[in-house]
KEMARMAR-386860 format. One record per residue (C-alpha): residue in one letter; z, x, y; residue number from 0. Coordinates in Angstrom, 2 decimals. Layout:
+-----+---------+---------+---------+-----+
! res !      c3 !      c1 !      c2 !   n !
+-----+---------+---------+---------+-----+
!   a !       Z !       X !       Y ! NUM !
...
+-----+---------+---------+---------+-----+
***
This chain:
+-----+---------+---------+---------+-----+
! res !      c3 !      c1 !      c2 !   n !
+-----+---------+---------+---------+-----+
!   m !    9.25 !  -15.76 !   30.66 !   0 !
!   a !    5.65 !  -17.81 !   31.36 !   1 !
!   r !    2.72 !  -15.10 !   30.52 !   2 !
!   k !   -0.27 !  -15.99 !   32.90 !   3 !
!   y !   -2.77 !  -13.46 !   31.58 !   4 !
!   f !   -2.02 !  -12.34 !   28.04 !   5 !
!   g !   -2.18 !  -14.88 !   25.09 !   6 !
!   t !   -1.20 !  -14.50 !   21.39 !   7 !
!   d !   -3.65 !  -11.77 !   21.00 !   8 !
!   g !   -3.59 !   -9.79 !   24.12 !   9 !
!   i !   -5.96 !  -11.22 !   27.59 !  10 !
!   r !   -9.19 !  -13.00 !   26.54 !  11 !
!   g !  -11.41 !  -14.90 !   28.45 !  12 !
!   r !  -14.88 !  -15.84 !   28.94 !  13 !
!   s !  -16.99 !  -12.40 !   30.00 !  14 !
!   n !  -17.42 !  -12.41 !   34.15 !  15 !
!   a !  -15.37 !  -15.22 !   34.88 !  16 !
!   g !  -11.30 !  -15.70 !   35.21 !  17 !
!   s !   -9.64 !  -13.55 !   34.14 !  18 !
!   m !  -12.15 !  -10.90 !   32.05 !  19 !
!   t !  -14.25 !   -9.77 !   34.83 !  20 !
!   p !  -14.94 !   -5.95 !   36.13 !  21 !
!   e !  -12.30 !   -6.10 !   38.60 !  22 !
!   m !   -9.28 !   -7.51 !   36.40 !  23 !
!   a !  -10.39 !   -5.14 !   33.59 !  24 !
!   m !  -10.20 !   -1.78 !   36.15 !  25 !
!   k !   -6.42 !   -3.62 !   37.18 !  26 !
!   v !   -5.73 !   -3.91 !   33.67 !  27 !
!   g !   -6.13 !   -0.23 !   32.86 !  28 !
!   q !   -4.27 !    0.96 !   35.97 !  29 !
!   a !   -1.50 !   -1.62 !   35.41 !  30 !
!   a !   -1.30 !   -0.11 !   31.73 !  31 !
!   g !   -1.91 !    3.59 !   32.50 !  32 !
!   t !    0.84 !    3.22 !   35.22 !  33 !
!   h !    3.30 !    1.05 !   32.41 !  34 !
!   f !    3.05 !    4.05 !   29.78 !  35 !
!   l !    2.84 !    7.25 !   31.89 !  36 !
!   r !    6.21 !    8.54 !   30.50 !  37 !
!   g !    7.20 !   12.31 !   30.76 !  38 !
!   g !    5.22 !   15.42 !   32.09 !  39 !
!   h !    2.92 !   15.50 !   29.65 !  40 !
!   k !   -1.04 !   15.03 !   30.24 !  41 !
!   h !   -1.31 !   11.18 !   29.11 !  42 !
!   r !   -4.04 !    9.68 !   26.79 !  43 !
!   v !   -5.51 !    6.57 !   26.16 !  44 !
!   v !   -8.26 !    5.76 !   23.49 !  45 !
!   i !  -10.96 !    2.91 !   23.83 !  46 !
!   g !  -12.85 !    0.72 !   21.25 !  47 !
!   k !  -14.92 !   -1.65 !   21.28 !  48 !
!   d !  -17.12 !   -4.36 !   19.63 !  49 !
!   t !  -20.81 !   -5.00 !   19.95 !  50 !
!   r !  -20.87 !   -7.79 !   22.95 !  51 !
!   l !  -23.11 !   -6.59 !   25.58 !  52 !
!   s !  -20.35 !   -7.42 !   27.97 !  53 !
!   g !  -18.25 !   -4.54 !   26.00 !  54 !
!   y !  -20.12 !   -1.81 !   28.29 !  55 !
!   m !  -19.14 !   -3.37 !   31.51 !  56 !
!   i !  -15.86 !   -4.21 !   30.51 !  57 !
!   e !  -15.53 !   -0.63 !   29.21 !  58 !
!   n !  -16.53 !    0.89 !   32.07 !  59 !
!   a !  -13.72 !   -0.91 !   34.32 !  60 !
!   l !  -11.48 !    0.33 !   32.17 !  61 !
!   v !  -11.88 !    3.70 !   32.25 !  62 !
!   a !  -12.05 !    3.86 !   36.00 !  63 !
!   g !   -8.96 !    2.00 !   36.13 !  64 !
!   f !   -7.42 !    4.34 !   33.54 !  65 !
!   t !   -8.89 !    7.62 !   35.57 !  66 !
!   s !   -7.52 !    6.58 !   38.51 !  67 !
!   v !   -3.95 !    6.71 !   37.98 !  68 !
!   g !   -4.53 !    9.64 !   35.64 !  69 !
!   m !   -5.26 !    8.93 !   32.25 !  70 !
!   d !   -7.47 !   11.09 !   30.40 !  71 !
!   v !   -9.81 !    8.89 !   28.42 !  72 !
!   v !  -11.39 !    8.97 !   24.69 !  73 !
!   q !  -13.54 !    7.06 !   24.20 !  74 !
!   f !  -15.01 !    5.47 !   20.02 !  75 !
!   g !  -18.41 !    3.11 !   21.33 !  76 !
!   p !  -18.46 !    0.38 !   18.26 !  77 !
!   i !  -15.71 !    0.77 !   16.06 !  78 !
!   p !  -13.26 !   -1.95 !   14.35 !  79 !
!   t !   -9.72 !   -2.93 !   15.90 !  80 !
!   p !   -7.86 !   -1.34 !   13.08 !  81 !
!   a !   -9.08 !    2.12 !   13.43 !  82 !
!   v !   -8.27 !    2.06 !   16.99 !  83 !
!   a !   -4.86 !    1.36 !   15.78 !  84 !
!   l !   -5.05 !    3.85 !   13.45 !  85 !
!   l !   -6.44 !    6.33 !   15.76 !  86 !
!   t !   -4.39 !    5.98 !   19.01 !  87 !
!   r !   -1.59 !    7.05 !   16.64 !  88 !
!   s !   -3.28 !   10.27 !   14.70 !  89 !
!   m !   -4.80 !   11.23 !   17.93 !  90 !
!   r !   -1.25 !   10.92 !   19.77 !  91 !
!   a !   -2.54 !    8.68 !   22.29 !  92 !
!   d !   -0.17 !    7.56 !   24.69 !  93 !
!   l !   -2.01 !    3.66 !   24.60 !  94 !
!   g !   -4.94 !    2.28 !   22.75 !  95 !
!   v !   -7.34 !   -0.04 !   23.84 !  96 !
!   m !   -9.78 !   -2.57 !   21.76 !  97 !
!   i !  -12.47 !   -4.44 !   23.65 !  98 !
!   s !  -13.13 !   -7.62 !   21.75 !  99 !
!   a !  -12.58 !  -11.40 !   21.44 ! 100 !
!   s !  -12.77 !  -10.98 !   17.90 ! 101 !
!   h !  -14.53 !  -14.20 !   16.16 ! 102 !
!   n !  -15.37 !  -15.95 !   19.88 ! 103 !
!   p !  -19.08 !  -16.02 !   20.44 ! 104 !
!   y !  -20.54 !  -13.16 !   22.46 ! 105 !
!   e !  -20.22 !  -14.68 !   25.84 ! 106 !
!   d !  -16.35 !  -14.62 !   25.85 ! 107 !
!   n !  -14.41 !  -11.30 !   25.66 ! 108 !
!   g !  -10.71 !   -9.45 !   25.46 ! 109 !
!   i !   -8.82 !   -6.50 !   25.76 ! 110 !
!   k !   -5.95 !   -5.89 !   23.33 ! 111 !
!   l !   -3.20 !   -3.28 !   23.45 ! 112 !
!   f !   -1.76 !   -1.07 !   21.56 ! 113 !
!   g !    1.42 !    1.44 !   22.08 ! 114 !
!   p !    1.60 !    5.21 !   20.59 ! 115 !
!   d !    2.70 !    4.18 !   17.16 ! 116 !
!   g !   -0.26 !    2.10 !   16.67 ! 117 !
!   f !    1.48 !   -0.92 !   16.51 ! 118 !
!   k !    0.18 !   -4.11 !   18.57 ! 119 !
!   l !    2.45 !   -4.22 !   22.10 ! 120 !
!   s !    5.64 !   -6.03 !   22.17 ! 121 !
!   d !    6.46 !   -8.86 !   24.44 ! 122 !
!   a !    8.66 !   -7.25 !   26.73 ! 123 !
!   d !    5.31 !   -4.30 !   26.95 ! 124 !
!   e !    3.02 !   -7.20 !   27.57 ! 125 !
!   l !    5.53 !   -9.26 !   30.34 ! 126 !
!   a !    5.95 !   -5.42 !   32.56 ! 127 !
!   i !    2.23 !   -4.88 !   32.62 ! 128 !
!   e !    1.69 !   -8.87 !   33.79 ! 129 !
!   a !    4.09 !   -7.43 !   36.23 ! 130 !
!   l !    2.17 !   -4.58 !   37.74 ! 131 !
!   l !   -0.95 !   -6.55 !   37.20 ! 132 !
!   d !   -0.06 !   -8.43 !   40.75 ! 133 !
!   t !    1.31 !   -5.14 !   41.90 ! 134 !
!   p !   -0.16 !   -2.32 !   44.33 ! 135 !
!   l !   -0.10 !    0.56 !   42.48 ! 136 !
!   a !   -0.06 !    4.03 !   43.37 ! 137 !
!   l !   -2.46 !    5.90 !   42.46 ! 138 !
!   a !   -3.28 !    9.84 !   40.91 ! 139 !
!   d !   -3.81 !   12.51 !   44.09 ! 140 !
!   a !   -7.25 !   13.54 !   43.91 ! 141 !
!   a !   -6.30 !   16.92 !   41.89 ! 142 !
!   d !   -4.75 !   14.16 !   38.70 ! 143 !
!   v !   -7.53 !   11.65 !   38.28 ! 144 !
!   g !   -8.05 !   11.79 !   34.59 ! 145 !
!   r !  -11.01 !   12.74 !   32.63 ! 146 !
!   a !  -13.18 !   10.69 !   30.09 ! 147 !
!   r !  -15.44 !   11.68 !   27.22 ! 148 !
!   r !  -16.94 !   10.26 !   24.40 ! 149 !
!   i !  -16.46 !   11.45 !   20.64 ! 150 !
!   e !  -18.49 !   10.78 !   18.03 ! 151 !
!   d !  -16.56 !   11.18 !   14.50 ! 152 !
!   s !  -14.04 !    7.93 !   15.49 ! 153 !
!   r !  -16.36 !    6.52 !   12.55 ! 154 !
!   g !  -15.83 !    9.06 !   10.17 ! 155 !
!   r !  -12.20 !    9.47 !   10.23 ! 156 !
!   y !  -11.75 !    5.70 !   10.41 ! 157 !
!   i !  -13.88 !    5.90 !    6.97 ! 158 !
!   h !  -11.79 !    8.70 !    5.54 ! 159 !
!   a !   -8.57 !    6.95 !    6.28 ! 160 !
!   v !   -9.73 !    3.80 !    4.68 ! 161 !
!   k !  -11.09 !    5.08 !    1.90 ! 162 !
!   a !   -7.50 !    6.89 !    1.12 ! 163 !
!   s !   -5.88 !    3.83 !    0.59 ! 164 !
!   v !   -7.85 !    3.40 !   -3.03 ! 165 !
!   p !   -5.94 !    4.92 !   -5.50 ! 166 !
!   e !   -8.24 !    8.42 !   -6.91 ! 167 !
!   h !   -8.64 !    7.10 !  -10.01 ! 168 !
!   i !  -10.47 !    3.68 !   -8.60 ! 169 !
!   r !  -14.13 !    3.88 !   -8.68 ! 170 !
!   f !  -16.66 !    0.51 !   -7.85 ! 171 !
!   d !  -19.61 !    1.72 !   -9.54 ! 172 !
!   g !  -21.41 !   -0.84 !  -11.31 ! 173 !
!   l !  -20.18 !   -3.82 !   -8.57 ! 174 !
!   h !  -22.14 !   -5.93 !   -6.31 ! 175 !
!   v !  -21.17 !   -5.99 !   -3.44 ! 176 !
!   v !  -22.40 !   -8.49 !   -0.39 ! 177 !
!   l !  -20.98 !   -7.15 !    2.64 ! 178 !
!   d !  -21.09 !   -9.59 !    5.73 ! 179 !
!   c !  -20.50 !   -7.54 !    8.97 ! 180 !
!   a !  -20.60 !  -10.31 !   11.44 ! 181 !
!   n !  -23.13 !   -7.92 !   13.85 ! 182 !
!   g !  -19.68 !   -7.04 !   14.98 ! 183 !
!   a !  -17.53 !   -3.76 !   15.42 ! 184 !
!   a !  -17.80 !   -2.57 !   11.39 ! 185 !
!   y !  -21.26 !   -2.90 !   10.82 ! 186 !
!   q !  -21.45 !    0.59 !   10.61 ! 187 !
!   v !  -18.15 !    2.07 !    8.44 ! 188 !
!   a !  -17.82 !   -1.02 !    6.81 ! 189 !
!   p !  -20.62 !   -0.49 !    4.30 ! 190 !
!   t !  -20.50 !    3.72 !    4.40 ! 191 !
!   a !  -17.30 !    2.78 !    3.13 ! 192 !
!   i !  -17.80 !    0.93 !    0.03 ! 193 !
!   w !  -21.05 !    2.14 !   -0.78 ! 194 !
!   e !  -19.17 !    6.04 !   -0.64 ! 195 !
!   l !  -16.82 !    4.56 !   -3.31 ! 196 !
!   g !  -19.63 !    4.14 !   -6.03 ! 197 !
!   a !  -20.41 !    0.33 !   -5.41 ! 198 !
!   k !  -24.46 !   -1.51 !   -4.77 ! 199 !
!   v !  -23.86 !   -2.68 !   -1.50 ! 200 !
!   t !  -26.34 !   -5.29 !    0.03 ! 201 !
!   s !  -25.91 !   -5.44 !    3.37 ! 202 !
!   i !  -25.56 !   -8.33 !    6.39 ! 203 !
!   g !  -25.11 !   -9.11 !    9.83 ! 204 !
!   i !  -25.27 !   -5.54 !   10.80 ! 205 !
!   d !  -28.06 !   -5.61 !   13.07 ! 206 !
!   p !  -26.34 !   -5.88 !   16.78 ! 207 !
!   n !  -28.22 !   -6.81 !   19.64 ! 208 !
!   g !  -25.17 !   -7.78 !   22.04 ! 209 !
!   k !  -25.42 !  -11.52 !   21.70 ! 210 !
!   n !  -25.60 !  -11.98 !   17.98 ! 211 !
!   i !  -21.97 !  -11.41 !   16.93 ! 212 !
!   n !  -20.37 !  -13.98 !   14.88 ! 213 !
!   h !  -23.57 !  -15.88 !   15.61 ! 214 !
!   k !  -24.27 !  -17.97 !   12.10 ! 215 !
!   v !  -22.94 !  -14.94 !    9.99 ! 216 !
!   g !  -19.61 !  -13.07 !    9.37 ! 217 !
!   s !  -16.12 !  -15.03 !    7.87 ! 218 !
!   t !  -16.16 !  -18.26 !    9.70 ! 219 !
!   h !  -19.92 !  -18.91 !    9.22 ! 220 !
!   v !  -20.05 !  -17.52 !    5.80 ! 221 !
!   v !  -22.81 !  -19.83 !    4.42 ! 222 !
!   t !  -25.42 !  -17.38 !    4.83 ! 223 !
!   l !  -22.95 !  -14.83 !    2.32 ! 224 !
!   q !  -22.96 !  -17.26 !   -0.24 ! 225 !
!   e !  -26.50 !  -18.13 !   -0.72 ! 226 !
!   t !  -26.94 !  -14.18 !   -0.82 ! 227 !
!   v !  -23.78 !  -13.43 !   -3.23 ! 228 !
!   v !  -25.64 !  -16.60 !   -6.06 ! 229 !
!   a !  -29.40 !  -15.66 !   -5.33 ! 230 !
!   a !  -28.53 !  -11.37 !   -5.52 ! 231 !
!   g !  -26.42 !  -12.52 !   -8.86 ! 232 !
!   a !  -23.41 !  -10.61 !   -6.85 ! 233 !
!   d !  -20.23 !  -10.04 !   -8.63 ! 234 !
!   i !  -18.73 !  -10.57 !   -4.80 ! 235 !
!   g !  -18.93 !  -11.54 !   -1.18 ! 236 !
!   i !  -16.87 !   -9.76 !    1.52 ! 237 !
!   a !  -17.23 !  -11.05 !    5.75 ! 238 !
!   l !  -15.03 !   -9.56 !    8.23 ! 239 !
!   d !  -15.26 !  -10.90 !   11.60 ! 240 !
!   g !  -16.55 !   -9.44 !   15.06 ! 241 !
!   d !  -14.01 !   -6.56 !   15.19 ! 242 !
!   a !  -13.22 !   -6.44 !   11.30 ! 243 !
!   d !   -9.18 !   -6.84 !   11.50 ! 244 !
!   r !   -9.73 !  -10.09 !    8.97 ! 245 !
!   l !  -12.13 !  -11.00 !    5.60 ! 246 !
!   i !  -12.94 !  -14.18 !    3.55 ! 247 !
!   v !  -13.76 !  -13.32 !    0.09 ! 248 !
!   v !  -16.95 !  -15.24 !   -1.84 ! 249 !
!   d !  -16.26 !  -15.19 !   -5.43 ! 250 !
!   e !  -19.82 !  -14.97 !   -7.40 ! 251 !
!   h !  -20.54 !  -18.59 !   -7.89 ! 252 !
!   g !  -20.45 !  -18.88 !   -3.98 ! 253 !
!   r !  -17.01 !  -20.40 !   -3.71 ! 254 !
!   i !  -14.96 !  -19.50 !   -0.95 ! 255 !
!   v !  -11.39 !  -17.76 !   -1.57 ! 256 !
!   d !   -9.34 !  -17.67 !    1.75 ! 257 !
!   g !   -6.34 !  -15.37 !    2.59 ! 258 !
!   d !   -3.72 !  -17.83 !    0.77 ! 259 !
!   q !   -5.32 !  -16.06 !   -2.63 ! 260 !
!   i !   -6.11 !  -12.99 !   -1.44 ! 261 !
!   m !   -2.50 !  -12.09 !   -0.34 ! 262 !
!   a !   -1.58 !  -13.96 !   -3.92 ! 263 !
!   l !   -3.74 !  -10.85 !   -5.69 ! 264 !
!   l !   -2.58 !   -8.31 !   -3.41 ! 265 !
!   g !    1.20 !   -9.45 !   -3.39 ! 266 !
!   g !    1.38 !  -10.15 !   -6.78 ! 267 !
!   a !   -0.64 !   -6.96 !   -8.06 ! 268 !
!   m !    2.00 !   -4.84 !   -5.85 ! 269 !
!   n !    5.15 !   -6.46 !   -7.07 ! 270 !
!   r !    3.59 !   -5.38 !  -10.64 ! 271 !
!   s !    3.15 !   -1.91 !   -9.75 ! 272 !
!   g !    6.70 !   -1.77 !   -7.99 ! 273 !
!   q !    4.83 !   -1.13 !   -4.80 ! 274 !
!   l !    6.32 !   -4.42 !   -3.41 ! 275 !
!   t !    8.75 !   -3.82 !   -0.41 ! 276 !
!   g !   10.95 !   -6.66 !    1.14 ! 277 !
!   g !   10.83 !   -9.01 !   -2.33 ! 278 !
!   g !    8.06 !  -10.85 !   -0.97 ! 279 !
!   i !    5.45 !  -11.81 !    1.42 ! 280 !
!   v !    4.90 !  -12.64 !    4.89 ! 281 !
!   a !    2.60 !  -15.45 !    5.92 ! 282 !
!   t !    2.43 !  -17.92 !    8.38 ! 283 !
!   v !    3.58 !  -22.09 !    8.83 ! 284 !
!   m !   -0.65 !  -22.64 !    7.68 ! 285 !
!   s !   -0.31 !  -21.19 !    4.62 ! 286 !
!   n !   -0.51 !  -23.48 !    1.88 ! 287 !
!   l !    2.84 !  -24.52 !   -0.28 ! 288 !
!   g !    0.60 !  -23.71 !   -3.72 ! 289 !
!   l !    1.25 !  -19.86 !   -2.39 ! 290 !
!   e !    4.70 !  -20.72 !   -2.05 ! 291 !
!   r !    4.93 !  -22.03 !   -5.24 ! 292 !
!   y !    3.05 !  -19.19 !   -7.07 ! 293 !
!   l !    5.47 !  -16.67 !   -5.42 ! 294 !
!   q !    8.34 !  -18.76 !   -6.95 ! 295 !
!   k !    7.05 !  -18.60 !  -10.14 ! 296 !
!   q !    7.57 !  -14.33 !   -9.88 ! 297 !
!   d !   10.33 !  -14.55 !   -8.11 ! 298 !
!   l !    9.18 !  -13.48 !   -4.76 ! 299 !
!   r !   10.13 !  -15.46 !   -1.67 ! 300 !
!   l !    7.20 !  -16.01 !    1.48 ! 301 !
!   i !    8.81 !  -15.58 !    5.10 ! 302 !
!   r !    6.77 !  -17.72 !    7.15 ! 303 !
!   a !    5.86 !  -16.73 !   10.39 ! 304 !
!   k !    4.46 !  -18.37 !   13.93 ! 305 !
!   v !    0.95 !  -18.61 !   13.73 ! 306 !
!   g !   -0.71 !  -15.10 !   14.88 ! 307 !
!   d !   -0.77 !  -11.72 !   13.14 ! 308 !
!   r !    1.52 !  -10.23 !   15.45 ! 309 !
!   y !    4.10 !  -12.33 !   14.72 ! 310 !
!   v !    3.51 !  -11.83 !   10.58 ! 311 !
!   l !    3.89 !   -8.01 !   11.38 ! 312 !
!   e !    7.25 !   -8.96 !   13.27 ! 313 !
!   e !    8.71 !  -10.62 !   10.03 ! 314 !
!   m !    7.19 !   -8.03 !    8.11 ! 315 !
!   r !    8.95 !   -5.11 !    9.80 ! 316 !
!   k !   12.18 !   -7.61 !   10.38 ! 317 !
!   h !   12.30 !   -7.95 !    6.68 ! 318 !
!   g !   10.89 !   -4.48 !    5.21 ! 319 !
!   i !    7.80 !   -5.74 !    3.76 ! 320 !
!   n !    4.84 !   -4.48 !    3.38 ! 321 !
!   v !    2.51 !   -7.02 !    2.66 ! 322 !
!   g !    1.24 !   -9.95 !    5.00 ! 323 !
!   g !   -1.29 !  -12.20 !    6.67 ! 324 !
!   e !   -2.60 !  -15.70 !    7.29 ! 325 !
!   q !   -4.78 !  -18.05 !    5.40 ! 326 !
!   s !   -7.40 !  -17.52 !    7.86 ! 327 !
!   g !   -8.25 !  -13.72 !    6.24 ! 328 !
!   h !   -5.93 !  -11.08 !    8.50 ! 329 !
!   m !   -4.60 !   -9.22 !    5.91 ! 330 !
!   i !   -1.93 !   -6.35 !    6.90 ! 331 !
!   m !   -1.16 !   -4.10 !    4.30 ! 332 !
!   l !    1.42 !   -1.90 !    6.12 ! 333 !
!   d !    1.48 !    0.86 !    3.75 ! 334 !
!   h !   -2.17 !    1.60 !    4.92 ! 335 !
!   a !   -2.75 !    0.45 !    8.06 ! 336 !
!   t !   -0.24 !   -0.98 !   11.63 ! 337 !
!   t !   -2.21 !   -4.08 !   11.79 ! 338 !
!   g !   -4.63 !   -6.87 !   10.55 ! 339 !
!   d !   -7.62 !   -4.81 !    8.55 ! 340 !
!   g !  -10.52 !   -6.24 !    6.85 ! 341 !
!   t !  -11.99 !   -3.04 !    5.51 ! 342 !
!   i !   -9.04 !   -1.88 !    4.13 ! 343 !
!   a !   -7.79 !   -5.78 !    2.58 ! 344 !
!   a !  -11.70 !   -5.60 !    0.84 ! 345 !
!   l !  -11.26 !   -2.37 !   -0.73 ! 346 !
!   q !   -7.88 !   -3.10 !   -2.43 ! 347 !
!   v !   -9.41 !   -6.76 !   -3.46 ! 348 !
!   l !  -12.59 !   -4.86 !   -4.84 ! 349 !
!   s !   -9.88 !   -2.14 !   -6.75 ! 350 !
!   q !   -8.20 !   -5.32 !   -8.37 ! 351 !
!   l !  -11.53 !   -6.52 !   -9.11 ! 352 !
!   v !  -12.27 !   -2.61 !  -10.61 ! 353 !
!   e !   -8.80 !   -2.94 !  -12.80 ! 354 !
!   s !   -8.75 !   -6.07 !  -14.02 ! 355 !
!   g !  -12.11 !   -6.42 !  -15.63 ! 356 !
!   k !  -12.41 !   -9.61 !  -14.71 ! 357 !
!   p !  -15.21 !  -11.90 !  -12.95 ! 358 !
!   a !  -13.82 !  -12.57 !   -8.98 ! 359 !
!   s !  -14.24 !  -16.28 !  -10.22 ! 360 !
!   e !  -10.72 !  -15.26 !  -12.54 ! 361 !
!   v !   -9.53 !  -13.05 !  -10.28 ! 362 !
!   l !   -9.69 !  -14.65 !   -6.81 ! 363 !
!   h !   -8.01 !  -18.19 !   -7.78 ! 364 !
!   l !   -4.40 !  -17.65 !   -8.78 ! 365 !
!   f !   -3.77 !  -20.98 !   -7.85 ! 366 !
!   d !   -4.44 !  -24.43 !   -6.93 ! 367 !
!   p !   -4.13 !  -25.00 !   -3.47 ! 368 !
!   v !   -2.04 !  -28.38 !   -2.81 ! 369 !
!   p !   -4.00 !  -30.85 !   -0.24 ! 370 !
!   q !   -3.29 !  -30.24 !    3.17 ! 371 !
!   l !   -5.45 !  -31.39 !    6.19 ! 372 !
!   l !   -5.29 !  -30.49 !    9.87 ! 373 !
!   k !   -6.37 !  -32.67 !   12.49 ! 374 !
!   n !   -6.54 !  -31.86 !   16.38 ! 375 !
!   v !   -5.88 !  -34.07 !   19.00 ! 376 !
!   r !   -6.50 !  -33.49 !   22.52 ! 377 !
!   f !   -4.81 !  -34.97 !   25.41 ! 378 !
!   s !   -5.27 !  -34.33 !   29.73 ! 379 !
!   g !   -1.75 !  -33.25 !   30.73 ! 380 !
!   g !    2.16 !  -33.77 !   30.20 ! 381 !
!   k !    4.07 !  -33.38 !   26.84 ! 382 !
!   p !    3.02 !  -35.83 !   24.28 ! 383 !
!   l !    5.53 !  -34.52 !   21.63 ! 384 !
!   d !    8.26 !  -35.36 !   23.79 ! 385 !
!   n !    7.46 !  -39.07 !   23.60 ! 386 !
!   p !   10.26 !  -40.79 !   21.69 ! 387 !
!   d !    7.90 !  -42.95 !   19.60 ! 388 !
!   v !    5.77 !  -39.82 !   18.79 ! 389 !
!   q !    9.36 !  -38.12 !   17.45 ! 390 !
!   a !    9.79 !  -41.15 !   15.47 ! 391 !
!   v !    6.85 !  -41.12 !   13.74 ! 392 !
!   i !    7.19 !  -37.30 !   12.77 ! 393 !
!   a !   10.91 !  -37.84 !   11.60 ! 394 !
!   s !    9.44 !  -40.48 !    9.29 ! 395 !
!   a !    7.06 !  -38.26 !    8.33 ! 396 !
!   e !    9.40 !  -35.70 !    7.42 ! 397 !
!   a !   11.74 !  -37.80 !    5.67 ! 398 !
!   e !    8.61 !  -38.98 !    3.50 ! 399 !
!   l !    6.74 !  -35.69 !    2.79 ! 400 !
!   t !   10.81 !  -33.91 !    1.53 ! 401 !
!   g !   10.46 !  -32.16 !   -1.50 ! 402 !
!   n !    7.24 !  -32.80 !   -2.27 ! 403 !
!   g !    5.18 !  -31.39 !    0.71 ! 404 !
!   r !    5.07 !  -29.84 !    4.48 ! 405 !
!   l !    4.17 !  -31.13 !    7.74 ! 406 !
!   v !    3.33 !  -28.66 !   10.80 ! 407 !
!   i !    2.88 !  -29.72 !   14.59 ! 408 !
!   r !    2.11 !  -27.32 !   17.16 ! 409 !
!   p !    0.51 !  -27.25 !   20.62 ! 410 !
!   s !   -2.44 !  -24.73 !   20.82 ! 411 !
!   g !   -1.65 !  -21.91 !   22.81 ! 412 !
!   t !   -5.12 !  -21.75 !   24.32 ! 413 !
!   e !   -6.32 !  -25.09 !   24.81 ! 414 !
!   p !   -5.10 !  -28.91 !   25.87 ! 415 !
!   v !   -4.69 !  -29.62 !   21.94 ! 416 !
!   i !   -1.80 !  -30.95 !   18.92 ! 417 !
!   r !   -2.72 !  -29.42 !   16.38 ! 418 !
!   v !   -1.29 !  -31.56 !   13.35 ! 419 !
!   m !   -1.13 !  -30.03 !    9.76 ! 420 !
!   a !    0.07 !  -31.87 !    6.42 ! 421 !
!   e !    0.26 !  -30.96 !    2.84 ! 422 !
!   g !    1.22 !  -32.62 !   -0.68 ! 423 !
!   d !    0.62 !  -33.30 !   -3.75 ! 424 !
!   d !   -0.11 !  -36.77 !   -3.04 ! 425 !
!   a !   -4.10 !  -36.23 !   -0.57 ! 426 !
!   a !   -3.79 !  -39.74 !    0.02 ! 427 !
!   q !    0.06 !  -39.74 !    1.24 ! 428 !
!   v !   -1.13 !  -36.49 !    3.39 ! 429 !
!   e !   -4.17 !  -38.07 !    5.15 ! 430 !
!   r !   -2.19 !  -41.44 !    6.06 ! 431 !
!   i !    0.66 !  -39.16 !    7.79 ! 432 !
!   v !   -1.66 !  -36.83 !    9.37 ! 433 !
!   d !   -3.71 !  -40.04 !   11.02 ! 434 !
!   s !   -0.22 !  -42.02 !   12.07 ! 435 !
!   i !    0.83 !  -39.14 !   13.61 ! 436 !
!   c !   -2.83 !  -38.29 !   15.55 ! 437 !
!   d !   -2.52 !  -41.96 !   16.31 ! 438 !
!   a !    1.04 !  -41.85 !   18.74 ! 439 !
!   v !    0.09 !  -38.91 !   20.45 ! 440 !
!   r !   -3.02 !  -40.45 !   21.58 ! 441 !
!   i !   -1.28 !  -43.29 !   22.43 ! 442 !
!   a !    1.61 !  -41.18 !   24.01 ! 443 !
!   a !   -1.04 !  -39.09 !   25.55 ! 444 !
!   s !   -3.29 !  -41.61 !   26.94 ! 445 !
+-----+---------+---------+---------+-----+
***
């Protein structure tokens, strides 16, 4: 069934327009609340948010929706997405909600939902909620309307939980860490957690004003982080995104370390210590072939999922694997969290730095990525990938890359764009193949 409101990561859009108005948020609260009213107990939903200006508006509308169908609401204020997932389960809530548009600019916002187990909702649950959004719902009797309250210790609970992911014998004393919190949800918790474990922390992106989340800071804008690490002579730099469910790392020379290298580090270390389950890791179709070859040398498998951390998680649970992630920096450590958690991943990276006694440039560059090129082709309508001429060009490219490369072509789930990615040992060949497919798509779409 086609989705009307939910995308690959909840509901997202421009604030005060389309699917991200107060009216819509209240309906989401009523629909999700109704769907999770199960059993005779008093139901509870927990709500967190990032630092966007529109978060106040969306939060209040959601509270109205949930309480109107009889759910009590616990509000956390600004807190990372993985903190909401963790606290949903630990506080025995029936539902968790995060108000965030992740790495998007402040003008956008979104609503992410977690079930009572702390995992993102299944497709079936999301489709059931979608059906309720367009249906008149029964409201609670006056005596059964829910209550709302804020709690002040949610950040402390989360800090305690993420620090517990670090082995007791590990301390970060002597490490100088530059931490970029993207003026987002982790601006209080992440610097505190790393500092309490002993590191010297230089923090940037910790002055949110409602409009500067992800603006020239964070995991999608790492120039400031790179410059700060080099200028300060720091050992490592870590950048989170707006809701802190992903990270990008910078070594002491200012070189970017993406999610593929981080997965290689953490997966390999856990394999050597006997903690890795499932005989490999899960990444997406976009992860570099170099990662796959690196794992093969260690007799580990790489299982590829569709793009999106929820699909990575599905494959992890299916195959009994406890480490997975995306090239973009989502890291899922199932022993410690039920969703991507940039802070927990950062602590694991820092732990490996301490245990090795080596510089980040050595610890975090475990393989040479093969040449990889991604280009987007915008189209106005139709299905250009169904065109016979396009299919013929793709088939020829796949045959040419067999044995020494990969080709991934997919339509975007959020905009009229075809994404064309190729990788292989020959950079010139990769570029020629991508350009030929893009040209074919443009002609078919014209």
